[in-house]
N, C-alpha and C positions, 0 to 999 in steps of 0.2 A: 307057365300056366296062365290061362286067361281067366280073369275074374269078371263076371257079369254082375253089375250092380245097377239097379234101376234102369236097365236097358243099355247101359254103357259098357263096352268091353275094354278091359285094360290088361296089358301083359305085365304080370308080376313075377319077379324072381321067385321060383319055388321055395328056395331056402328061406327067403325073406318072409314069405307068407305064413309059415308054420311057427307061430309062437306059442301054441297051445301047451306043448310039453313044458316049456320054460315057465309059462304062466302057472301051470298046475304045481310045479315044484316050488315056485316062489310063494304061492298062496299056501300050500301045505306046510311050509316052513315059516310062514308069516314074515317073509322078507319084504320090507318096505323101504322107500327112500329114507335117507338119513334125516334124523331130526336136525333142526338148525335153530340158531339164535338170531333174531332180527336186529336191525340197527338200534331199536329201542330196548334191546336186551331182554326180549320176551322169547320164551322157548316154544317151538312148534313141533308137532309130530304128525305122522301119517298113519292112517288105518286103511285097510282094504275096503272099498266101497261095499261089497256084500256083507261086511261085518258092522256097517254103520247103522245108526238108528234112522229108520226110514223117515219119520216125521221131521226130525232135526235136519236131515240131509235135504229133503224136499223144500224146507223153508229157505235154505241158502241157495239151492239150485234154481228155485222159482222166483227169486227176488227180481223185481221189475228191471233193475239196472243190469241184471244178468241176461234175462231172456230177450231183451231188446237188441242185444248184440249177437244172438245166436241165429244160425240158419233156421232152426226150428224154434220159432219165437213163441211157442205155446207152452204154458206150464205143464209139468208132468204130474199126473195124479198118482195116488198110492197104488191103485190097481195096475196101472201101466208100469210103474216101477217094479212091482212084485213080479209081473210077467217078464220084464227084462231080466230080473235076477234068476228066474227059472232057466233062462237060456244062457246066462252069463258065461258059464264055464266052456261053452262051445263057441263063443265069439272071439274073434281075433282082436282083442282089446284088453287093456289093463287100466284099472281105475282106482284112484285113491282119494280119500277125503283128508283135508288138512285140519288139524285140531290145535287149539291153544292148549298147551300142556297143563298150565296151572288151573284153568277154569273148565277145561274139556269142551269149550264152545267150538262148534264147527265154524270154520273160516271160509272154506271153499273147496274146490277140487281140481284135480288134473287127471287127464287120461291120454292114452295113445290108442288109436283104433285104426284098423284097416278100412279105408274109404275109397272112393273113386280116384283119389289122388295119391294113393299109397298110404303109408303110415302117417297119420295126422294127429298132432297133439291138440288138446282142448284144455283150457284153463279158465278159472273164474274165482273171484273172491265175492261171495254172496252176502257175507255178514258185514253190514255197513260199519260196524265198530272197528273193522280192520282195514277199511279203505284209506288210501292216502298215507299209509305208514311205510311205504317202500318195501312192502312184503312180497310183492309179485315177482321181483327179480330173484330173491333168495329161494322162493317157492319153486320157480321154474328151473333154476340151477340145480336144486336138489333132485327134482324129478328127472331132468335130462341126464344127470350123472347116473341115476339109478338105471335108466334105459341103456346107457353106454356100457355099464358094468354087467348088467343082468340079462339084457335082451339083445345079445350080439347079433341075432338074426336080422335085426332092424338096421339097415344100412343107410337109409335116407329118412329124414323126418321133415314133414310139411306142417304148415299151419294155414288155415283159411280164415282170414280176418276181414270183418266188415270194413269197407273203404273209409268210412267216417269214424272208425274206432282208433283214433290217433294214439291213445295211450297204449293200446295193445300193439299197434304197429311199431311204435318207438321201443316198447319192451322187446319185441321180437328182433328188432335191429340190434339192440344191446346184447341179446343172447346169441347173435351171429346169423340170424335169418336174413334172406334177401328176397325181394319181390321177384317172382318169375313170370306171372301173368295175371290178368284179370279173369275171374271166373264167376259164374252165376249172377251176372249183371252188376252186383254191388259188393263183391268180395275180392280181395287179393289172395292169390296163392303164393305162399312164401316157403322157401326151403332153407333148412339149416345148412350152412356152408362150413 
C-alpha cells in the first residue's frame, strides 16, 4: 500500500497500516499500558487521551519545555484539540495520558502514530513537578510493552528527535533505538532495534 502524506509517498506494509480494529477493541475494553511504580516509589497509571480532561491535558502538552522540542512547536488550543478528537477513532494512532495515581495530576503523554516514517512514538513529560525523577524510562518501557503485546500489527517503531534534545536521544538509546538518518534539517530519525 502506498501512503501519501504531505506530498510524500511511502510504501507501507498493508498489514502494518491497519491498527484501527485493534485500537477500537482496546479502547472499548479500556485496555491501557500497565501502571508502574517509579524509582521514588510513586505509582503512575494511564488513561486514553480521549477520556482525559482537555484543560488539564493541554496544560501539560503546551508546556514551553515540551513544545520547543516538537516538530509542531505551536501550542494546541481547545478548539483544535476537540476537532482532533472528532477524527480520533479514524486515525492510525494510539494516545495515552500518564497520571500520578495518588494525586491524579497529569504528568505527560505517549503516543504511536502512522507518519511519513512509519509508526512513530512521541513522548513528553509536561508537568514540571515530575521532571528529573527518572520517570521517562519507566513510562516509555510501559508504553512499548503495551504496543508489543496489543498492537502486533506494528512491526517497526521509529522516533523523530530534535538533534539538540540530548536527554531524549539518550533515553531512546537506553530503550534500544538507533539513529538511522537525519531528517527535516534538525531531527534524527531513530528506529527501535
